N, C-alpha and C positions, 0 to 999 in steps of 0.2 A: 195298410199296415196295423196289427193291432199293436198296441203297446204293450209290454211287459210288465210286469209290478215286479220292484225289484224286492227281495227278501231281506226281512229286517228283523231286529231283535231287539228286545227291550227288556230291561231289568226291572222286577216286580219284588216291593221287601214290604215286609208285613207292617203293619202302622200299628197293630196290637193282637191278644191272642184272648181266646175265648175259655171262660171257665163254666164250665157245664156239667149237668149230673151225669151224663151219658160217658162210662168210661171204656168202652169198648161199641166198635160198628154195631153190632147185634142187639138189636131191640131198639134204635134208636128211630125213632117215627120219619116216614118216607116222606114226608113235605112238614114246611112251618105251619105254626100255627094247628096241628091237630091235638098236642098234647098242650092242655091251658098252663099246666102246673111245674112246666119244665123250665126254670128259671135259672139264669147265670148272668155271665158277665162281660163285659168287653172290658180289657186290661191292656192301655195303650201303651206304646215304645216309645222313647227317645227319638226322633224330635217331636213328635205327633204327639204328645203326653202334655201339651203346654194347654193351659187351660182354654185359650183364646182359639185353639183348635175344636171347642166345644161350645163355642158363646152362639146362644138361640136356637142349638139342639132342640132344649127343653118344650118349645112351641111343638112341635111334632108327635104323634101319637104313635109311628112306627117309622124303622129303620130298612133299609134296604143293608144286608150285607155282602159282600164279596167276599169271596172264601178259598182256600186252597183244600185240596183234596190230599190231603199231606200222605193220609195210610198207605192209598193206593196209587199214588201219583207214577210210582217207579216201577210199577205196573205194565206200564202204557195204555195203550187205546184201541179201541176196536172199533170196526165201520158198521158193524150189526150185534146188538148187545138184546138180553133175554128182559123185560122191564119186568120186575116183580108183579107191578099188576095185572100184568097179564098171565100170571101165574109160572112165569121161567120158560115160557110154553112157546110164544113167538116171539119170532124176532121184527125189532123195529132198527132203522138206523139211528147212529147217537147222537145226530143232531134231530131226532123224533122224539127222543127222551131227555130224561135228566142224570142217566147213568153218570156214575163217579168215573168211568173210566172215558175221559175225552180227552181230545189231542192235548189241552194245554192246563188241562188237570183244573179248572175253575168253576165254583159252584155259585149260586145266588140263593139267597135265603131272605124273607120279610121277617120282621119279630117287632113284637111291642115294646115299646122304650119305657121301663118303668119308673125309671131314676136317673138323675144325673149326679154323680159324686164326683165332686171336689177335693175333697178330701180325707184321707193323709195322701193319695193320689187320685188324678185323673178316672173318671171308671164308671161306665152305662153299665145298669142293672138291665136287663130285657128279658122276656119272657114269650113262652112258645117257640124254644126254639130246638133246632135237630142239628144240633151241630157238635160232632166228640170233643171233649174237653180237651184243649190245648193247639185246636184249629187255629190256624195262622187267619189272619183277616186284613186283606188287603186294600178295602176301601170299605167308607159308611156314606150312604147317602139317607137325604130322608124320601120315607115315601108319600110319593102326592095324588090325592086321592082322584083328582079329578083327571089328570093324566094315566096315572096306573091303573086303578080297576075301570075295567071297560065291559059295560053291562051285556054285550050279545056277542061276547068274545067266543070263541068253542076249543074246548078242550081234547078235542080225540078223544083215543082210548081213555082218558083220564077225566072224564068232562061231570062227573061226580063226585061227591066227597067221597073216600068209601068207608063202607059200613061192614062189620064184622059179625055182628049180635055177639059177640062173647062174652058170658056173663063171669065175672070176677068174685071170687070166694077166699075167703084166707082162714088157714087152718088154727088152730090153739095155737100151736107153735111159733106159726108165723103171725100171730096177731101178741104174742109175748113179747117178739122181738121188736115188732113196731112200738109196744110201751117203753124200749130198752133206747128207743129212737128219738130220744130229748132236742137231740141241735135240730132235727127237721123235723116238725108237727104237721107236715102239709105229705110226707113219705107214702103215707098209704094213699092220698088222690093222687099221687104221681105214677106209684106204682098202678092203679087201677088202668089211669088212662094209656098209659103205655101199653098194657097186658091190652085193652078194647081194641087197638091197631091190630092184633095177634101180630107180632111181628115173625113168626115160624115160617122160613120157608114156603113158597107157595105149594112147592108138592109134596111138604107134608101135610097142609092143611085137611087133605081128602082124608090122610089117615085118621085112625081114631087109637091108635096105640099109646100107652101111658108111657110114653119117655120123656125125662126129665129134662127139661130146660132152665139155663142160670143165665142172669145178666149179671150186672153192676152199677147201680145207680149211686154217685156220691163215693162213699167208701164202705156201702153195705151189698154182699151178696143175698142176691133173690134167686131163688127157688121156687118153678112151679110145673105142675101138671096139667092137662088138658084131656079131655074127653068128655065126649055128647056134649061139646058144646060152652065146656064151662071151665074156667081157669083155673085151677084150684093152687095160691100160692101157702107152699110148704115150709119155705124157710126167710127169714129177713133176719141177718146177723152182719155185725160188723166184721169188717176185713183186720 
């Protein structure tokens, strides 16, 4: 007779929250590390904001973040999903993907640790994040190269780094907006790296229409068009 596994429930609470340039889901890179200019911070909350919780963390170059897909959690999960990497046309099992529509709405992301700030409050500055502003962080662990980097691992349908070949250009109006963005001198690079990932839905990438797209980075509204493999930023304006 096989033993039945008893159903248990656990309560998980955030240890902190992400402060990110990404203010909406659209245009967030689909994996961490693809946009190096995406710099944010992890703001710890009580009782986990004690400096002792971070003692020694500065010795590590990268961190694993466990987080909650808080904006899609209430939409439930699906056994089959359509990965954007496959153009949104092929279905894969949810456990064979990194879809946000998971049974427990939990995600895992690796980020580069840039700086540990203890004053005026404990905060971790991180780079290469792929997380929405306000994302709840439920755990932080150091990345261990000898254990976490497996040289001969296979990546299935996402075995190589995505490449779009999109060329980024800025209109005169966008250039003027960038000159006014004094608080974020790296905004041009951030926009270029984000658009270089071609955040459009997979089915639209085959189209060559003059549709205008928009995204929010920090408190800026960015608009652009794509034609013949060239993404032209038409507007960079403060909200």
